[in-house]
N, C-alpha and C positions, 0 to 999 in steps of 0.2 A: 369300166370296170379297173382299171390298173392301180387307184389307192387298195379298194377291195381286197385284192390278189395281191398288192404287197403287205397289205397290214397281216394276212392269214399265213405268208410264207414268213417273215419275222416272228410274228408271237402266235402261232402256233405249229406248223413245220418244221421250224427249226427248233423250238425246246423239244417236240415229241420226240424228233428225228434224234436229237441228240441223246437225250436217253436211250432208246434204243440203241443208238450209235455201240455207247460205251458200255453198257452191257452186254453186247454182242460182238463188239470187234477189239482185237487187240493187238499187238505188233506183228502178230502171227497171221493176221487179216480175219475173215469174220469167222464167228465159231457156232454157225447153228445149230451145232448139236447140243448147245446150252437146252434147246429147246426139249428135245426127247429128255435130258438128264429133268429139266425142271417138271416135266408131264407126267414123270415116273415117280417123282415123290410122292407118298403116301398125304403129306397133308397140303401140296396144293390137289392133289385129287379130292378131297374130302373139303377142300375152298371150291373148287370147281363143281362138285355136286350141291352143295351148300348153295351156291350163288344160284344155279338151274333151278335146284326144288321150290327153293322157298321162292323165287320171281315166278313161276308157275302155279302156287298155290297162292301167292297173294294176288295172281289177276283174276284168277277161277273165283276167289271167296269176294274181290272187288264186285267182279260181275254179278253173282249171285246176288249179293245186298245193293249194289246201286242199279241195277236195272227194274227192280219195281218203283225207281223212282224217278227213271227217268220217263214212263210209261205215266206216270202221275201229272209231271209238270208239263208232258205233253199234250195229254187230256184233257185234263181234270182244270178248273177252276174252281179258285179257292179265294179269299182274303187273306193278302199274307205272300202271295205266292212271288211276286217278284222280291220282296226280302228274303223269302227263305231263300229262292234261289242264290240272292247274294252271299247271303247265311253259306250254302254248303259248299262255294266258294273258295272260303276265305282257307281253309288246310292247304289249298294248290298253290297261294302264293305265300306261303308261310316257309321260312328257312329250315330244311330237315332238322336242325339243330332243337330250334324251338317245338317242332313234332313230337321231337324222341325227347324233350323236358317234359311236356304237356304230361306225354305217357306215366314219365317216372313219376311226376307229383300223383299220376292216378293208380298206377297198380305196382310200383318200385317200393323202395322201404320207406316206409313209414306216409305212404300214398293213402289215397281215401279206402281201395278193398286191404293193405294193411291195417289201418286201422279198426276196420269194421267188422271184417272176417277173418284176419289174420293171413291173408291169400295174398303173396310176391307173386307176379311174373314176370321184373324185369330179371335178365338175364334167359330168358326162354324164350323161344321160338314165335309161342303164342301173342307175344307184347311186339314182336316186331312185324309180324303178319296183322295185326292189328292197326298198327300203326303206319300201313302199309296202305293200309284200305280206309283209313282215315285222309291221309294226303291224297291218294287218286279217284278218291267216292268222285271229283265233282269232273272229273274225267270222263267217267262213265256217262253219269248224268248228263253234262250239257254237251259232249260229241253224241250221244246217241240220242236224249231226248231232243236235239235240237232238230236232227233230222225227223226223227218219229211225228214230231208239230207238224212239220212239212208235208206229209202224207197225204192225200187224200183219203179220208177215213169210208167213202161211200167205194172204195173199193171192197173192202173187209166187208160193209154190211150189204152187197152186193151178192158178196158171197153165201151170208148167210140165210139169204133170201131163197136163194137156188138150192140149200137144201144143210150148208157144212154147220156144223155145231160151234160155237164162239169160239173153243180152242182149236178147231182143225181149220177155222177161216183164219186166226191169227199164222197158224205153223204154214198153210200154203200160201197166201198172202201177204201180209205182212212183215214177219220172218225173212223172205227173202231179198225182199226187199232194204230190212234194216241190217242183213249180213254183212254189208261194205261196210258201214259205220260203227257196227259190234268188233269188226275183227278190227276195224284202225284205234278203237278205242282200246283193245286188248293187247294190242302191241303197243302204243305208248305207256300203259301201264307196267307191261311187260318190262321197257323199257326201263321208266323209270326206279322198277322194282328190282334189275338186273344189274341196275350200277348205284343201288343205295349206299349210302355212306355213312351221314348224321347219324342217320336211325338206327342203324346196328352198331355206328361207334358206342352211341349212349345206351342202346338197350340192352344189346346181345353180349356186351361182356367180354371178358375172356375166351368165353366159348366159341361164341360162334363168329365167322368173317365172312364176307362177301370180297369178292376180285379188289372190288377200290379198297376197300379196308386193307386187303392183303400187300396191295399193292404199297402205301400208307404205312403198312409195318417194315415193310423188307426198305422202304429208301426213308424213313424219318425215323426209323428207330435199330434195323439192323444193317443198313447203307450195304444191302445187297441187291446193286443194280442190276446184273442178268438173270436175278431171278424177277423184277422188277420189269426188268424189259419183254420177258417175255410174256407175261400178267398183261402187261400194257398190250401186246399185238395179239392175244387169244382177246381180250375185250372190244378192242377197234374192230377187229373181224366178224365178233358178234354182235355188236353195234350197227356197222354198216349193213351185216343182211338183214338186222329188223328195221334199219331206217328205207332201203328198197323195198322190202316189202310194203311197209306202210305206205311209202309216195304209190307202192302201186294200186294198194287198195284204196288210198284217196283220189287217186284219178276215177279208180270204178265207181265211187259214190258220187262224182262228181258230173259223170255223163251218162250215166244207166237210168238216172229216173227223172221222171215227169213232176215236178215238186209245186204245192198250192203254197197261197197266203199260209202261214202259220195261226194268224191271229181268228180263224174262222173255226178251229180244227179242235178246239176246247171247249169243253161245260161242265157244268155244275154235275157233280158227282150224284150216282144215279143209282138206288139201288143197294142194298147191304153191304154188296161184296166191293164196291168203288170207294164207299165210307169206311172201311175196315181197312183197305189197303192204302187209302189216304192215311188211316189212321196210327196202321203199321208205320209208313214210310214216318212219319212227324215224329214217331217213338225214336225209330231207328236216329233219326236225327239229332235227338236230345241228347241219346244215348251213345252215338257214336264219334258226334263234332263240340255238341253244347259242353257237355259233362267233361270230357279234358279239359278244353281249355276256362271254364268255368272253375276247375279244383287247380289251374294252374294258375291264377289270378289270386286264387282261394289262398293259395301257397305262398305265395307273396306276400300277404299281407298279415299272417300268420307267425308271431314273432313269438320268443318266451315269456315276454312281459303278455302276451292279449295280442288283437289285431290293432295295426298299426302299421306307420309308414317307415317304420325302424329298418326294416334289409333296404327301402330309396334311401332313406338314408346316408345308412352307409355305403351308399353306392358313389358318394361324393370324397371318400379318404379312401388313397390307395393302401395308407397302412393298413386297414383293417381287416386285409386281407393276406397281406406279402406276396401277393400273386402277381401286381401288376407295379410297372413303375410311375405311371399317373390313376390318378381317380377312373372307377370299371365305369361313370357316368359319361365318361369322355368318351368313350367307344361310341355315344349315340350321335355326337358330332361328328367324330371320325367316319362312321358308314354315311351317315348322310351325304357328307365333303366325296367322299369316295362313289358314291351310288350315282351322284347329280355329276362328277368328270365319267365316269361310265357309260352313263344317258345319250353327254353328250357327243360320246365316240362311239357310240352303237350307235346313236341315228345318224352321223354322219357316215360310217362304212355302210350300214344296213340301207338307209336308205338310197346311195350312189347304187350299190348291188342292187336293189330291187329297180330303181330306176333303168340299169343294164340289161335285167332281165326283162325288161318288157320293150327293149327296142332291138334285141337280137333274137336268133333262134339258131337252133342246129345244135351239132352236139358236145362242142365245147362251151357253149353257154348251159347247156345240161349237167356237164359236170362242175361247171363253176357254179351252178346249183346246189349240187349234191356237196360241193366244199363248203358250204356258209354252213351245213348242218354238222358237219365233222364234231364243231366242240360238245356236241350234246353227246358226242358216240366215245369220247375219248375218256379217261382217267383225268378229271381234276385234278387231282392230287399229281399226275406224271404234268399236269401241263404247270402248276407251281413249280416242282423242282426243277423242271426241265427252266424255266425260268433264273432259276438262281444259279445256275451252270452255265447257262449260256451269256444271256444279259450281265456280263462281268466283266465285260474288255470294252476299250473305246472304239467305235465311238456309239456305244451301245451299253455303257455301266448305266444300269439303273437298277442294281441292287440295295442303294441306299436312298432310291427317289421315291419321293409318294406319289408319281404315276404310274409305279408297276403295279398297284392293287388293280386301278381302273383298269387299265389294259386287258390284268386277266378277267377281272367280272365283265368288261366289254364282250368277249369271247363269249360268252353265256347269252350275251343280251342279244347281241346280232340276229341270229337267227328268228329273234320273237318279231324282233324291229321285222326284218325281210316279208314271215306271213302275213305278218300286220298288212304291211303297206301294199304287198304284191299284186294282191286282187285287185285294191281299189284302183291302182293305177294302170292297171288293164283296164279296167271300165273307164276310163280314161278316153273321148272319141278325139283320135288324130286327126281330123279334120279339124277341131278345134285352135288344134299349134296352127294347123296349115294358113288357117283365118287369119290369127293372130299376125303371123309372118307376111301374109301378102298384104294386110294392113300397115305394115313396115315394122312391127315389132323385132326386137333382137332376140333371141333363142333365151337370154337370161331374165328377160321382159314376161316373154312368153309364158315363161314356166311359173313367173310369178303373178300374172295374172290371172293364166288358165291352169296349172296344175294346181298351185299350192292352196287356191279354195277349195278346190275340190278334195283335197287331200289332208287339209288341216284335222280336223277331226282324230284320222287315222293316225296322220302322225302325234297326236296326243295320246291315242291309247297306246302304238306302239312305245311312246316315252313311258309312260303308267309301267308298260310290261318290262320293259328294260331295266328302269329303277327297282321295281320289286324285286327283280331275278338277280341283281346286283349285288343289293341290300340286304338279301338271305344268300351268296355263295359263300361257300366254306370249303371245301377239300382243295381248292389251290392258295386261297386267301390266309389261310391255316399257316401255309409254307414262308409267304411273303410277307405279312404283316410283319411289322415292325414292332416290339414290347413295349415299346411308347406312345404307339397308335394304331389298337387292336380295332379292329372292327367289333359289331353286335354279336354275330357268331362265334367269333374268334373268343372273348372275355366271357359268353354263356360256357363254353367248351373249358375254357380254364378254370371256372366257377369250378366247375362238377368234376372235374379232375382233382380237386382237393378236398380233404377230410372236413369235417364241423359243419354244425348247423347255418352258422351264417354265411359261409359260401356257397352252401345249396341254397338257403334263403334269398340270398343277391343273384343267383343262377335263375329264381323263378321269376324274380325283379326285371330284372335286364330282358328277360326271355317275354315278357311284359307288355315293358317297353315295345320289343320288339314285334310283338305280333299286334298292338296298338297301331305302329308307324304302317305296316305290311295293308292291315283291313283298312286302315285310311286309304291307302293306294290304289286300293280296289275298288272303295265306294265310288272316287272320280272317275274309274273305269270304267262302272256300270252307269253311273250319269253319261257316260261321254261314248259311249256304245250305239252307234249309229241305230240300229235296229232291236228297240227294246224288245221283239216277240221272240227274235230267234233266242236259241239255244247254241249256237257255235261259237269257239273260243274265240 
């Protein structure tokens, strides 16, 4: 546990604590009265209200649209099911910048809806809500659908034999069993939308701002650290509460049910109702997921001279935009290098942490487990800005070092590594290690010969998740990426911030490249996933 604790202390607790300290502490001591001053401001109250209600609305809308799909994937069997399952997961691994850009191409200026019907939804809350549903659709489908597929359908059939109608049997038998999974999915969607940054930054315009966007504005544009510190504390408190509730629902979900093999619970659609439901889900996937991504790709080829590779060729020339020190296409190579380094760091820290969690128990270890999840509940903007103001003196003067970006990205990747490897490590029979030790194997050889073969696939899956989230990290990277070494999300955001058709087209082209890289990572994950029939993340 020593190395993971030290890593989080230096690269997480110290930067975040420094931001809060600089905002609330003066030569005269701590100024906690600033909290009340900030919260009493009408503009901050509006941000808090919008952050909360849009997260609630996004969560409810996602559940409404995605729960029918969860049933379809859990109970119905049809050609192309696995390919469709992979397709609906693509948005979840996409960077939020790409999601925002895709919906900008669909409903923004000169977008598809603007050209066909003269309707623009960018800078409206509807674009934000739709993009959030697009991004979180897979969370509900795979979390709820994964459990639904493992519920014994004979329980509901028995209720119907005893006289209950179809809906009554579902409400009294299936729904209570699904409730923990639905709650867990809802809380995860709420967490992602409550801390939304890239989507709101691109689609919301100046009219809408979440806490994350406001923290960025207060730090990067207004240099108002007291306000940013208070907002960070509010977000941290809210996220900690959400994560605690989520952990409780997950424990209930793991222990309260007796599950069956999901391979025998799906069947071909029966009757007009199930065929209609399948058709509705396929139509939803086509309109909600395929259409935005398709329009994004189409816009990347739609130049002033007709369809072609003009925008992609322009990515090779830094002078074409006046925005970059280097050619925008170099951001692809930069992102891959950063993501590979971040993945290596995340695997080292996350692997050690997961191993420690499997060998010890108690309050301290549970606290350590919670510590690993904190980066998901703290503003990435705060972490990035904290890096700049703390890691600027020897022996940790890293402001000009390339390693700064992978360190920030690894903070987000570590929780995914831990959550992927922990169940597998806990399933390894300790007696196998003991037998190897009795036969004379050293601890390292026992790990290499016993643990590693059993967790190799989980390790590869963890690496894939860490690579995907590192590749798309934006909130912290936008602060610390150097102008001559931008990442793909930062490059896309810079292009969208500049006027002109060429900049807009290059943003679409770069977003398409980023989408393809993330989709390729997902396909690798799908091939490595040990249980092809499970819908769990």
